[in-house]
N, C-alpha and C positions, 0 to 999 in steps of 0.2 A: 504494500500499499503506499503510495507516495504522500508524504507530508509537506503541505504547502507553508510557505513562509508567511506569517502573519502580516496584514498591511501595516500594523504599527511598526514592524522592523524596517520597512522601505526606507523612510527618511534617513535612517542611520547608514543604509547602504548608499544612499545618494550623496552622502557627504564625502564619501572616499573617492579621491581622484583616480581616474583610470590609469592603469599602468600599461604601457606599450607591451604587446607580446614579444617574448625573447626572440633573438634573431634566430632564423631557421637553420642556419648553418653553424650554429655554435658548438656542434659536437663533431666537427670535421677539421682535420688538419689542413695545412696550405695545399697539400696534394689531393685532398678530397676524401681522405680515408676516414671512416667512422672511428671515433675514440670511445672506447667502452672500459669501464672499470668495474669488475667483479669484486664486490667487497664482503668478505666473510665476517660475520658477526656471530661468533661461537658461544658467547656467554649465555647461560641459563640463570634463572633465578637461584639456582644452587648448583654450580659446577659449569661444565662445558659440553658442547655437542659436536660430534663429528659430522653433523649434517651438512653445514655450509661447505666444508671442504669436499664432501660427496657431491654436492651439487655443482661445484666449480670444476669437477673432474669429468670422467666418462665420455671425453671426447667433445665437450661443449667448447672449449677454447679452440680446437683445431676447426671445428665447424664455423665458429664466427670469423676466425682469421681467413678461412677460405672465402668468405664474403668480402674479403679486403679490408676488414677491420683491424684496428690497433687494439689489442686487448692487454690490460694489465690486471693483476690480481693482487688484492690487499687483504690482510687479515687483521682484525682489531685485537689489541692486546692491553694489558694492564702493566704499570710499573711495579716493581717489587714492593714498594710501600703500599700502594694501592691493593695489591693482591691479599694484604693481611688486614684490610680495613673492614671492620664490623663484619656483617653477615653477608649471605648471598645477595640479598636485593640491594644492599649498598654497593657491593662490587658490580652489579649489573648496571647500576645507574652510572657509575664512573666509566665503565666500558662504553655506555651509550654516549657519554660526553666525548670520548675519543671518536666514536663513530660519527657524531655530529661534525666534528673537525674534518674528518676525512671526506665526508660528503660535500661540505661546503667548499673544500679546496678543490675537489674534482669538478664541481659545478663551475667554479671560477675559471679553472684552467680548460674548461671545454670537454670534460669526459662525462658521458652519460653513465649514471650509476645504476648497476643492477644489484640490489642488496640480496644477498644470501644469509638468511637469518635462522638462527637456532629455533627460536619460537617468536610468536607475535609480540611479547613485550620488548622486542628490540625496535619496533616501530617508532617509538618517540625519538630515538636518536636519529634515524634516517630523516624524519620530517624536520627535526631541529636543524639538520645540515642544510637542507633546502631553505628553511626559514632564515638562516644567516648567511646566505650565499649571495646576496645582493651586493650592489656597488658601493653601499655606505653600510654603517653600523646598525642602522634601522632594520628591524625584521621585516621580511617580506611575507605576504600572505600566502599560505599553503593550503590547497584543496586536497582532499583525500578521497579516493574510491576504494572502499574497504570490502573486500570479496572474502568471505568467510561463511562457513555454516552457522557460525555464532557471532552475536554482536560484540562479545568481549567488553561489555558495558556494566559489568558488576563492580561494586566497591567492597572494601572490607565489611562493610555493614550489610551488604545484600548477598554476598557470595554464599553459595552452598558449600563449595569445595574448599574455599580458602586459598585457591590457587591464583597466583599473580597472572597466569595465562589467560584468566577470564576477565582481566581489568585493563588491558592496554588502552582502549578507546576512552574509557573513564579517566585514566590518567591524563592522557593527551588533551582532553578537553577540560581538564581542571577540577574534576569531581573528586579526586583523592590522591593520596600519596604525592603531595607537593615536593617533598624533598627529592623523591625519585625523578620526578619530571624536571626540576631545576638541575639536578646532577647530570641529566641527559641534554641540558641546554636548550629545552624547548620552552621558551618564555618570549612572549605570552603563550598561553594555552590555545589550542585550536578552538575557533568558534564553531558552535554545533552546525550553522549553516554552510560551513566549509567541508562537511563530512557527508558523504553518500555511502550507504551500505547496500551491497548486493548478494544475493544468494543466501540470506539468513533463513535458517530452517528450524533452529532449536534454541529457545530463549527461556531462561529462568523467570518465575513469575515476578519477582521483585525488580528484576532486570528489565522486564517488559514495562513495568510501571515507569521506570526511569526513561526508557525510550519513548513512551507515550508522552512524557512531560518535555521532552527535548525538541530541538528544531531539526534533528537529523532526519534526512529522507532516505527513502528505500527504493530499490528496484528488485524484481523478482527473478527466480531462476529462468523462467521462460523469456524474460527480456535479455538475459545474459546469453542464453542459447541462440537467440535469433538476432542479437544485435539490434534491438528493437528501437523505434523512435524514443521510448522512454529513457534509454541509455544516452542517446544523443541529447535529449532535452537536459539531462543532469549534467552531461559534460559541457554543453553549452553554458548552463547556469554557473558551473564552477569556473569556467573560463572567464565569465563576466566578473565574478567576485574575487578571484584570487590571481596570483602572480605566477605560481608554480602549482602543478598538480602531481601528486604522488599516487600510484596504483599498488595497493598491497594485496597480496594473495596468500591466504593460509590454504595450504594443501588440502585441508578438509573441505573446502568449498567444492571439491571436484566429485564427479561420479565416484561412488565408493569402490567401484571395481579397479580404479587407478591407484587407490590409496588403501589397500586392505590392511596394511600394517599400521594404519594411523589409529592412534588410541582414542580420537574424538570423531572418527568418520560418522557421517550422517547420510542416509539414503537420500536420492533425488537430485544430486548435483549435476552440473553440466560437465561434459567430458573436456579434456584438455585441448582437443582440436578445435572445439568451438570457441573456447577462450583464446586460443592463439589467434584465430581470425579476428575475434573482438579487439585484441591488443594490437594486431596490425592496423586496424581501422583507427583506433584511438591515437596510436603514436604517429600515424600518417596525417590525421586530420586536425590535431589540437597541439599547436606549437608549444603551449604551457605544460603539456604533459612531460615531466621532466625526470621521472625516475620510477623504477618498478622494483618491488621486493617480493621475495617467495620465503614462506616460513614453514617449519615444522615438516620436513620431508621424513616419512617413516623409516626408522633404522632398519626394520624388517621389510624388505622390498623384493618379494619373490618375482623373478622374471624382470626385474629391472623396470617395471611399469611406472613407478612414481618418478623415477630419475628421467625416464624418457619423457614423461608428462612435463616435468619442470623445463627440460631443454626445448621441448616443442613450443612451450609458452614464451620462453625468452626468445627463441628464434623468431616468433610471430612478431613480438614487440620491436625486435631489431629490423625486421623487413619493413615495418611500418615507419620506423625512425629513418631508414634509409630512403624510403620513397618520399618522406616529408622533406628530408634535407635536399634532395635532388629536384623537387618539383617547385618548392615555395621560395 
C-alpha cells in the first residue's frame, strides 16, 4: 500500500532549493572506463562474517572487468584500540564510521560503490558516506529504496527478538540507538519521506504500528517483479526530494528458492533475474542513483544459487550504469 505525503508537509519540501542532478559521467575515467568499488563491510553486531568476501569472489571481479570496468576491492576494518572498545554494537558503530569515510571518498573520486554487507545493520554507514560526499561540509539529502522481506523498523522497545538486525531503518531514521547512528556518521537521520520500502512481507505487530505512524511509503512484490509504474513514481519522487539515492537489498527479499540457506527467508519474493532487470532500469534512468548494497548472503549456499543471484543483480545495476553514462 502506498502512503501519501500529507499536504501539511508540502510547504517544508518547497522551501528546499533544488539540487542539480550529479553529472552522468562521474563514474568514468578519462578513457571512458567505469570505475567500481566493491566495499566489503564484514562486521556483525557480534563478530564478523565471511559473506562480504564471498560476494566479492566467485568470478564477479573478472566479469566486471570483462565489461571494461576498473574494479577495486576494499575491506572495512578497525584499529587495535577500537577492536577492544566496549561490546559488539559499539564496535559495529565504529566500523560503520570507517565505512562512511570510504564511501564518501569513493563518491568524491568518481567510484560507484557496491556495498557487500555482512547484514542490514551496515546500511547506516553506507548512507552516511553518501550523505557526506558533497562538495561542502553540509550533508546532502539521501533517499533510500529498501528491498527486504522485513521493514527492519523495530526499536529496543518493540522488538520481539532483541536482534539489532531488525532495527537498522529505525536507527537510520532517528528512532533509536542514537549513539550507534552517530558513530556511523549518519547525521542528520534520514527523513521518513526519503525512504521507500519494497517487497515487505513479514512485519511484527508493534513494528506495523510504527510504520503506520510514519511517512515511509511502500511498493509491493508485484511492482518489483514487473518494474511497474509504482516503482517509477517512487523513484521520480525520491529524485525530486534528494541528491543521492541508495538501493539496499537484503537477500531475503528474493524468491526463497534462491536463498534456501537464509535464516529469515520468507515465501513470495521476486527472483533475482527480475530484480536485475529492475536495477538496470533504475541505474540507467536515474542519475541520482548513486550506490547499491547487498546484505546477508546465506553461509550455506547449496549449488551457489545465492551467490549467482547477487552477481546477477550487481551486473544488472552495472549494465544500467554503463548505459546511463554513455547516453546522458
